[in-house]
FIPAMI-402717 format. One record per residue: x, y, z of N, C-alpha, C, O, CB in turn; residue in three letters. Coordinates in steps of 0.2 Angstrom, whole numbers, plus 5000, padded with zeros to 4 digits. Atoms other than C-alpha are relative to their C-alpha. Glycine has a CB too. Layout:
N
XYZXYZXYZXYZXYZALA
...
END
This chain:
211
499650035006496950095372499649944998499649934992500749995003UNK
500350065002495949935372499450024996499249984991499849965006UNK
500549975004494450035366500250024993499850014988499650065004UNK
499849975007495450115352500149944995499949954989500650045001UNK
499950065005496049945345499449964998499449934992500549955004UNK
500750045001494249875346499750044994499450014990499650005006UNK
500349965005493750025335500349994994500049994988500050075003UNK
499750015006495049995323499849934996499849934990500850005001UNK
500350065003494549815321499350004997499249974992500049945006UNK
500749995002492749865318500150034993499750014988499650045004UNK
499949965006493349985304500349954995500149964989500450065001UNK
499750045005494449855296499549954997499549934991500649965003UNK
500550045002493049735296499550024995499349994991499649975006UNK
500549965005491849855288500350014993499950004988499750075003UNK
499649995007493149885274500049944997499949944991500750035002UNK
499950065003493349705271499349984997499349954992500249955005UNK
500750025002491449675270499850044993499650024989499550015005UNK
500149965006491349825258500349984994500149984988500150075001UNK
499650025006492749765247499749944997499749934991500749995001UNK
500250065003492049595246499350004996499249974991499849965006UNK
500649985004490349665241500150034993499850014988499550045004UNK
499849975007491149765227500349954995500049954990500650065002UNK
499850065005492049615220499549964998499449934992500649965004UNK
500550045001490549515221499550034994499450004990499549985006UNK
500449975005489549645211500450004993500049994988499850075002UNK
499650005007490949665198500049934997499949934991500750025002UNK
500150065004490949485195499449984997499349964992500249945006UNK
500650015003489149475193499850044994499650014989499550025005UNK
500149955006489149625181500449974994500149964988500250075001UNK
499650025005490549545171499749934997499749924991500749985002UNK
500350065002489649375170499450014996499349984991499849965006UNK
500649995003488049455164500150044993499750044989499650055004UNK
499849975006488949555150500149954994500449904995500750045001UNK
500050045005488749475133500749994997501150044997499550024994UNK
499450015003490249395124500050044993499650024989500249935000UNK
499949975006490849505110500149954994500649924995500550065000UNK
499850045006490749415093500650014997500850074996499450004995UNK
499449995004492349395083499850034994499350014991500449944999UNK
500249975006492349505068500149954994500649924994500450064999UNK
500050055006491949415052500550024995500949984992499350004996UNK
499549975004493049525042500650045003500450085008499750044994UNK
499449974997494849585047500350044994500550014989500449955003UNK
499749965005495649725037500749984999501149985004499950085002UNK
499350035000497249655030500550065000501150055001500149974993UNK
499649944999497949835030500050045006500350095006499950054994UNK
500149964994497549885047500750015004500750065007499649955005UNK
499449994996499349865053500550054995501150064997500449935000UNK
499649965005500049975038499850075002499250095002499949984993UNK
500249934998500150165042499850034993499950014988500650035003UNK
500349975005499250285031500450034995500350034989499650065002UNK
499549975005500750365023500249944995500349954989500650035003UNK
499850065004501350195016499449984995499549974989500249935004UNK
500650015004499550165010500050054994499850034988499450005004UNK
500149955005499550325001500550004994500450004988500050075003UNK
499550015005501250294992499849944996499949954990500649995004UNK
500250065004500650124986499450014996499449994990499849945005UNK
500649985004499050204980500350044994500050034988499550035004UNK
499749965005500050324970500449964994500349974988500550065003UNK
499650055005501150184962499549964996499649954990500549965004UNK
500550055003499650074958499350025003499149995008500149925000UNK
500749984996497850154962499649945000499149945004499750064996UNK
500550055001497049994957500249945005499849905006500049974994UNK
499850054996498049884969499549985005499449925006500750025004UNK
500450024995496949884984499349984998498949955002500050055005UNK
500650025003495349864973500149924998499749885000499750044994UNK
499950075003496049704964500149955006500049895005500650004995UNK
499950044994496549634981499449965002499449905004500450035006UNK
500650034999494749594984499649984994499349934994499650055004UNK
500350025006494049604967500549974995500650004989499650074996UNK
499550045004495349484960499849984993500249984988500249945003UNK
500250035006494249424946500050054994500050044988499349985000UNK
499949955006494449594937500750014997500850044992499750075003UNK
499350005003496349574935500149984993500550004990500449975005UNK
499950035007496149474920499850054994500050044989499549945000UNK
500249955005495349624911500550065000500450114996499350035002UNK
499549955000496949724914500250034994500250094993500649985003UNK
499849985007497449734896499549994995499649984989500649974998UNK
500550005005495749714888499450055002499250065007499749935001UNK
500549954999494449844885500450075001500950075005499649995006UNK
499749935001494850034883500150025008500650065009499650044996UNK
499949974993494650074902500649985003500850015008499349995004UNK
499550024996495949964908500750004997501249974999499949935002UNK
499350005003497349994896500450065003500150125003499950014992UNK
499649954996498750094904500150064996500350114999500649975001UNK
499949945004498950214889499350045000499450104998500249994993UNK
500649965000497150274892499950055005500050035011499449955000UNK
500049944995496950444900499450035000499050034995500650054999UNK
500649964999495550544906500050074996500550104996499850025007UNK
499949945004495150684893499950065005500050125002499450004995UNK
500149954996494750794908500650035004500750095005499549995005UNK
499449984997496450794917500649974998501249995000499949985007UNK
499450035004497550694906500349945005500949925003500650054999UNK
499750054995497850564921499849934998499249934995499850025007UNK
500250075002497850374918499349985004499250005010500549955001UNK
500750034996496050294922500249955005500749915004499549984995UNK
499950054995495950194938499349985002498850014999500450025006UNK
500650024998494550114947499550055002499050055001500149955005UNK
500449954997493950264956499850054995499450094996500450045006UNK
500149955005493950364940499249994998498850044996500449994994UNK
500650015001492250284937499549985006499050005006499949954994UNK
500450024994491750204953499950055006499650035011500249935002UNK
500149964994491950354964500550005005500949955005499350005002UNK
499550004995492950394979499749955006499249975009500150075003UNK
500250054995492850244990500250025007500750035009500449934998UNK
500049984994492550275008500449955004500549895002499450025003UNK
499650054995493550195023499549945002499749895003500250045006UNK
500550054998491950095027499749964994499249924995499450035004UNK
500350045006491750025009499949935001499449904999500550014994UNK
500050085000492149845014499449985005499249925005500649985003UNK
500650024996490649855026499350004996498849994999499950055006UNK
500650005004489449875012499650064999499050064997499649955002UNK
500349945001489050055012499850024993500249994989500350065004UNK
500249995007488250134997500450064998500150114995499250025000UNK
499649945002489750244993500349994993500650034990500550015005UNK
499750025006490250154977499550014994498949994995500349935000UNK
500450005006489550194959500049934997500549914994500250064996UNK
500150075003488850034953499650014993499250054992499649965004UNK
500350005006488450004935499649944998499949884999500550024994UNK
500350065002487149884928499450024996499250084996499749975006UNK
500649985004485749874916499450015004499349985009499949934995UNK
500549974996484249964922499549945002499249904998499650054997UNK
500450054997483249844934500349935000500049895002499350004995UNK
499650075000484549704933500550005006501049975005500349994993UNK
499550004995485549754949499949945005499449915006499950075004UNK
500050064996486049604960499650025007499349985010500749985002UNK
500349974994485449714975499650064998499950114998500550015006UNK
500449945002484049824970500150065004500050125002499249995000UNK
500049944995484249934986500750044998500750105000500149975007UNK
499349965002486049984979500050024993500550054990500649955001UNK
500049985007485450014961500050084999499650115003499449974996UNK
500049935001485950184955499550024994499449984990500750024998UNK
500549985006484750284943500450014994501050014994499750075002UNK
499750005007485050294925500450074999500950074997499450004995UNK
499749935001485450484926500749995004501250025001499550055004UNK
499350014997486850444939500549964997501149984997499849985008UNK
499550045003487650304930500250044994500850044992499649934998UNK
499949975006487550394913500450065001500950084996499450014996UNK
499649944999488250554920500749995001501250034999499750045007UNK
499350024999489850464925500349984993500950004992500049945004UNK
499750025007490050394907500150074996500650084992499549954996UNK
500049945004489650574900500650045002500850094998499350045000UNK
499449964998491050644910500650004995501050054994500349985007UNK
499550015005492250574896499749994993500050024989500449945002UNK
500450025006491050514883499550054999498950045000499749934999UNK
500449945001490250684878499449984996499549954991500350064998UNK
500650015004488450674871500150024993499949994988499450035002UNK
499849975007489150784856500349944996500249934990500450065001UNK
499650055004490350644851499649944999499749914994500649985004UNK
500550065000489050504854499550014994499449964991499749995006UNK
500449985006487950594841500349994994499949984989499750065001UNK
499650015006489250574828499949934998500149914992500750035000UNK
500050075002489050384828499349984997498950024997500149965007UNK
500650025003487750284820499449995005498850005003500149934996UNK
500550024995486850234836499750075003500050125003500349965006UNK
500449954997485450344843500150015007499650005011499349994998UNK
499949994993486250384859499650055004499450045009500850025002UNK
500449954997485350544862499249985001498950015006500050064996UNK
500750024999483650454861500049955006499549955010499849964994UNK
500150054994484150314874500350035006500250005011500449944997UNK
499749994994485250404886499650025006499850015011500550064998UNK
500449974995483850484896499649945003499349955008499750054998UNK
500550064998482950314897500349945002500049915007499649994995UNK
499750064998484150174899500750015002501050064999499949944994UNK
499349984998485850164907500549974994500349934990500249965006UNK
499650025005487350144895500249935000500349894995500750045001UNK
499850074999487749974902499449954998499649894997500149995007UNK
500550055003486149904895500249984993500049924990499350044999UNK
499750035007487149894878500749995001501049954997499950054995UNK
499350004999488949924884500249975006499949985011500250084999UNK
499750034994489949824895500650045003501050064999500349924999UNK
499549954997491049924908500749964999501250004997499950015007UNK
499450045000492449784908500049954995500049894996500149975007UNK
500150055005492349704891500649964999501249995000499750034994UNK
499450035002493549574885500350034994500950024992499949925000UNK
499849965006493649674869499650065000499150075003500049964993UNK
500349945000493049844864499249994999499149944995500250054995UNK
500750015000491149864866499749984994499249944993499750055003UNK
500350005006490649884848500449984994500149954989499750064999UNK
499650015005492149864837500049924997500049914991500750025001UNK
499950075002492249674838499449964999499449904999500449975005UNK
500750045000490349634837499850004993499850054989499550045004UNK
500350015007489649564820499450045000499050055004500049934999UNK
500649965001488249664812499449975003498950005005499950024992UNK
500650034997486949534817500050005007499450015010500149924998UNK
500049994993487449544835499950075002499650085007500749985003UNK
500249934998487349734835499250014999498950045003500450054995UNK
500749995001485549714828499749975006499149995008499849974993UNK
500350034994485249594843499950055006499550045010500449945001UNK
500049954994485649734855499350045000499150065005500650044999UNK
500649975000484149824848499449965001498949985005499950044993UNK
500650055000482949674846499949985008499449965010500149944995UNK
500150034993483349624865499550055003499150025008500650005004UNK
500549954997482249784870499450014996498950014998500450065001UNK
500649995005481249814854499749944998499849924992500250054994UNK
500250075002480449644854499450014995499349964991499749975006UNK
500549995005478949714844500250004993499949984988499550065001UNK
499750005007480149734829500249934998500149914992500650055000UNK
499750085001480849554831499349964998499449924994500349975007UNK
500650045002479049494830499750024993499249994991499450015006UNK
500349975007478749594814499450045001499050054996499849944996UNK
500649964999477349694822500250075000500150115005499749985007UNK
499949925001477849864815499750024994499649984989500850015000UNK
500449975007477049974802500550024995501050054996499650065002UNK
499649985006477849984785499950074999499350104998499849954994UNK
500149935002478150164781500450024994500950004993500350045006UNK
499749985006478450244765500450065001500450105005499450024995UNK
499549954999479850364762499750075000499950115004500650004994UNK
500349945001478650504758499650025007499550085008499550004995UNK
500349994994477850484775500450025006500250055011499649945003UNK
499549984996479450524784500250074999500650105003500649965000UNK
499849935002479650694776499650055005499750115004499950024993UNK
END
């Protein structure tokens, strides 16, 4: 019997040593693990369920865009794109932010390249995110068909493949892009690029030479 209790004590001692070593290892591992940094940005809608978000988006599709891009809210009733009565010629639905800027992904706030950005060619704030002329203009042509553009005075078909629409047109203007611009300012749009004309370095052409 004495031998039996002695054996039990040895087993208990071994178990205590093993557990002590386990906790010592665990403590060491935890101490060596790097502290996780606190997130810089916290999603303000993380606590809202997806069904509620979807209902809000149907009521006001621009709501969650303007919450971050608040500076655009002042353009709500200025410029054709942001007027509530303006509808897409393709589906008859009112225009909203994603009509032009594309389907924004869940990771949009992390800076992924999922949004269609518009800028004058070569003048993007972040060149790595600049979209090509063809990509930008294709969005515009979805509503502003090239056939309609040819009916205007401006040579859209000449420029469309070379420069983005935003080189001359503002996406969110305080007033319509061309209607409120004085003739002298319209000429300036051309001269800003065609500097050789501004300098007078162009060849005079007789009418007969153009036939």
